[in-house]
C-alpha positions in Angstrom: 35.5 -16.3 -30.2 33.8 -13.6 -32.3 32.7 -14.6 -35.8 35.1 -12.0 -37.4 38.2 -13.8 -35.5 37.8 -17.2 -36.9 41.2 -18.3 -38.2 41.4 -19.0 -41.9 44.9 -20.3 -42.4 45.5 -22.8 -45.1 47.1 -25.9 -44.1 46.8 -29.3 -42.7 42.9 -29.6 -43.2 43.3 -29.3 -47.2 39.8 -29.2 -48.5 38.1 -29.7 -45.3 36.7 -27.1 -43.1 36.3 -27.2 -39.1 33.2 -25.9 -37.3 33.9 -23.4 -34.6 31.1 -22.1 -32.1 31.4 -18.3 -32.0 29.4 -15.2 -31.2 27.8 -13.1 -33.8 27.7 -9.1 -33.7 24.7 -9.4 -31.5 26.4 -11.8 -29.0 24.4 -14.8 -29.8 26.0 -18.2 -30.2 26.3 -19.5 -33.8 28.8 -21.5 -36.0 31.4 -20.7 -38.3 33.8 -22.5 -40.8 37.4 -22.3 -40.6 40.0 -23.4 -43.1 42.6 -23.8 -40.5 44.7 -22.3 -37.9 48.3 -22.2 -38.1 49.0 -23.4 -34.4 46.7 -26.4 -35.1 48.3 -27.0 -38.6 51.8 -27.5 -37.0 50.5 -29.8 -34.4 48.7 -31.9 -36.9 51.8 -32.1 -39.3 53.8 -33.2 -36.3 51.5 -35.9 -35.3 51.1 -37.1 -38.9 54.9 -37.3 -39.2 55.1 -39.4 -36.0 52.4 -41.7 -37.4 54.1 -42.0 -40.6 57.5 -42.9 -38.8 55.4 -45.5 -36.6 53.8 -47.0 -39.7 57.1 -47.5 -41.5 58.5 -49.4 -38.5 55.5 -51.5 -38.1 55.7 -52.2 -41.8 59.3 -53.3 -41.6 58.3 -55.7 -38.4 55.4 -57.2 -40.5 57.7 -57.9 -43.4 60.2 -59.5 -41.2 57.6 -61.8 -39.6 57.6 -60.0 -36.2 54.1 -58.7 -36.4 51.0 -59.6 -38.3 49.3 -57.1 -40.8 46.6 -56.2 -38.4 49.1 -53.9 -36.5 49.9 -52.0 -39.6 46.4 -51.5 -40.7 45.3 -50.6 -37.1 47.9 -47.8 -37.1 46.9 -46.9 -40.6 43.5 -46.5 -39.5 44.4 -44.4 -36.5 43.2 -46.9 -33.8 44.7 -48.3 -30.7 44.0 -51.7 -29.3 41.0 -50.6 -27.2 39.4 -49.2 -30.3 40.2 -52.2 -32.5 38.9 -54.7 -29.9 35.6 -52.7 -29.5 35.1 -52.7 -33.4 35.8 -56.4 -33.3 33.5 -57.0 -30.3 36.3 -59.0 -28.7 38.4 -58.7 -25.6 41.5 -56.5 -26.1 44.0 -59.4 -25.2 42.5 -61.6 -27.9 42.9 -59.0 -30.5 46.6 -58.5 -29.2 47.0 -62.2 -29.6 46.1 -61.7 -33.5 49.3 -59.4 -33.8 51.4 -62.4 -33.6 52.1 -63.9 -37.0 51.5 -67.7 -36.0 48.1 -66.8 -34.3 47.3 -64.6 -37.5 47.7 -67.5 -39.9 45.3 -69.5 -38.0 42.6 -67.0 -38.0 39.3 -68.2 -39.6 38.0 -66.4 -42.7 35.1 -64.9 -40.9 37.5 -63.1 -38.4 39.7 -62.0 -41.3 36.6 -60.8 -43.1 35.6 -58.6 -40.1 39.2 -57.2 -39.8 39.2 -56.4 -43.6 35.7 -54.6 -43.2 37.0 -52.4 -40.2 40.2 -51.4 -42.1 38.3 -50.9 -45.4 40.5 -53.5 -47.3 39.9 -56.9 -48.9 40.8 -60.2 -47.3 43.3 -60.7 -49.8 45.0 -57.4 -49.0 45.1 -58.4 -45.4 46.6 -61.8 -46.0 49.1 -60.8 -48.5 50.8 -57.7 -47.0 53.2 -56.0 -49.3 56.6 -57.4 -49.6 59.8 -55.3 -48.9 60.1 -52.6 -51.5 
C-alpha cells in the first residue's frame, strides 16, 4: 500500500491509531498511522457485539450459580481457556474445573489472588460477583 492510500476512516479504534507498513514516494518501506478502515470497523463492531452478548449470557449463568465468575472475567479480558491456563501456569483442565462454582468456592487465597491479578481486579470483586440487576 502506498503511504498516500492509508485509510483514515474514523470508527472502532477511537483515539487509537494502527500502524501500517507502506511504501513512500521513492518505493521504500516505511510505517504510517491509520485512524481506521471502514471494513475493519464493521468487523470489529460485529465481534464486539458478539462478545457483549456472550458476556451477558455468562453473567446470567454466574448469577444463577451455574458458572464461577472466572468465566465472566476471562471473556471480559478477551481470553480463552488456553490463554488463561497459560497465565495461571496450570493445565487447561484444572482451570476449566475452576469454572465450577463448587470448585471455585474452595480455591485458596493465593489462587484467587493470581486470577484477580490476571483480570486486573481485586480478590473481593472476584469473590463477590455482582448480583442480578
